[in-house]
C-alpha positions as CSV (number, residue, x, y, z in Angstrom):
1,X,82.5,57.7,-12.0
2,X,82.6,54.4,-12.4
3,X,79.7,52.3,-12.7
4,X,79.2,48.4,-12.9
5,X,76.1,46.4,-12.9
6,X,76.3,43.0,-12.6
7,X,73.6,40.0,-12.1
8,X,73.4,37.1,-10.2
9,X,70.9,34.3,-11.6
10,X,70.1,36.6,-14.0
11,X,71.4,38.5,-17.4
12,X,71.1,41.9,-17.5
13,X,69.3,43.1,-20.4
14,X,70.2,46.5,-22.1
15,X,66.9,48.1,-21.0
16,X,67.5,46.9,-17.3
17,X,70.8,48.6,-17.6
18,X,69.6,51.7,-18.9
19,X,66.9,51.7,-16.0
20,X,69.2,51.4,-13.4
21,X,71.5,54.1,-15.1
22,X,68.8,56.7,-15.4
23,X,67.8,56.1,-11.5
24,X,71.3,56.2,-10.6
25,X,71.8,59.6,-11.9
26,X,69.6,61.2,-9.5
27,X,72.2,60.5,-7.0
28,X,75.0,61.9,-8.8
29,X,72.9,65.2,-9.4
30,X,72.6,65.2,-5.4
31,X,75.8,64.9,-4.7
32,X,79.1,65.1,-7.5
33,X,81.7,63.6,-5.0
34,X,80.7,59.8,-6.5
35,X,83.5,57.7,-7.0
36,X,82.2,54.2,-7.5
37,X,78.7,52.7,-8.0
38,X,78.6,48.6,-7.8
39,X,75.2,47.1,-8.4
40,X,74.3,43.7,-8.0
41,X,71.0,42.5,-9.3
42,X,69.8,38.5,-8.0
43,X,66.8,36.5,-8.4
44,X,66.6,34.2,-5.6
45,X,65.0,30.8,-6.1
46,X,63.0,29.7,-3.1
47,X,60.4,27.3,-3.2
48,X,58.2,28.0,-0.2
49,X,58.0,31.6,-1.3
50,X,57.4,33.4,-4.3
51,X,60.7,34.4,-6.1
52,X,62.4,37.7,-4.6
53,X,64.0,40.3,-6.8
54,X,67.0,41.9,-5.1
55,X,68.8,44.5,-5.9
56,X,71.8,45.7,-3.6
57,X,74.3,48.4,-4.4
58,X,77.8,49.8,-3.3
59,X,78.8,53.4,-3.7
60,X,82.1,54.9,-2.7
61,X,82.0,58.2,-2.2
62,X,84.6,60.7,-0.9
63,X,85.0,60.2,2.4
64,X,82.4,57.1,2.8
65,X,81.1,54.0,1.6
66,X,77.1,53.6,1.3
67,X,75.3,50.2,1.3
68,X,71.9,49.8,0.1
69,X,69.5,46.8,-0.5
70,X,66.2,45.9,-1.4
71,X,63.6,43.1,-2.5
72,X,60.6,43.1,-4.0
73,X,58.4,40.8,-6.2
74,X,59.3,43.1,-9.0
75,X,62.7,43.7,-10.0
76,X,62.0,47.5,-11.3
77,X,60.4,47.9,-7.7
78,X,63.3,46.6,-6.0
79,X,65.4,49.0,-8.0
80,X,63.3,52.1,-7.1
81,X,63.2,51.2,-3.5
82,X,67.1,51.0,-3.8
83,X,67.7,54.0,-5.1
84,X,64.8,55.8,-2.5
85,X,67.1,54.6,0.1
86,X,70.7,55.4,-1.2
87,X,69.4,58.7,-1.9
88,X,68.4,59.3,2.0
89,X,72.1,57.8,2.8
90,X,73.7,60.5,0.4
91,X,71.6,63.7,1.3
92,X,72.7,62.9,4.9
93,X,76.0,62.1,4.0
94,X,76.0,65.5,2.5
95,X,75.1,67.5,5.3
96,X,78.0,65.5,7.4
97,X,80.5,67.0,5.1
98,X,79.6,70.1,5.0
99,X,81.4,72.5,7.7
100,X,78.6,73.5,10.4
101,X,81.2,74.7,12.7
102,X,81.3,78.6,13.3
103,X,84.5,80.2,14.7
104,X,83.2,81.3,18.1
105,X,83.3,85.0,19.3
106,X,87.0,85.6,20.5
107,X,87.3,86.9,24.0
108,X,88.9,90.4,24.4
109,X,92.0,90.4,26.9
110,X,91.7,92.3,29.8
111,X,94.8,94.0,30.8
């Protein structure tokens, strides 16, 4: 699994990198076919509103690409919301990937 964590208007500290990595371990525990994860952490500077901390994530899993984003006043809270959203998407994707089709009863040929 490739993990890329980058920051926009923000320096990604080792503590922040560790926090994001620990949170994303939950997703890889639920679904082991994760190929690539890209996380973008952003601080938006807006004068009329308070500073908004945003977290975005693209996950490439076998058969699909998943995307989620969240915004909060606290970056750690934004990461928590992001991981919750991704966890729901990954579990939904996992249930779709499982084969639920059962072979029907074969009809007997009358001769």
